[in-house]
C-alpha positions, 0 to 999 in steps of 0.5 A: 517483511522489512517494511509496511507502507500505508497510504490512503486515497479519498476515492476508489478511482484514486486507490486504483491509480495509486496501485497502478502507479506503484506497480508500474514504478516497482516493475520499472525500477526492479523488474518485480511484480507483486508476489501477491495482490489482494483487494484490487477489485473492491478498491477499498483496501489493496494489499501489494506484497513484494516479499520484503515490502508490503504496501497497503493502499486504503480508501481513507474511510476504510483506513480510519475504520481499521486503524491498521497502524495500531497493528504495527505500533511496536515497529519503528516508524520511518518518516519518508517523503519524496525529495 
């Protein structure tokens, strides 16, 4: 994995919306679907594995609870914002 993308949403509906939008955008731009996806049914912590990129979409309270960033604290952080 080259990149981990971590994002959150304040409710389950928005978690689902973000996941749908990510899958659609990646499919349109690259033709790829996730190699593996987990957590879509619960919509609390969805993982989309694209091989080189793994996307974590959290319900905000779940992100705070797990503090996933501490698992990757040794990795360099890329500050990314949409132009």
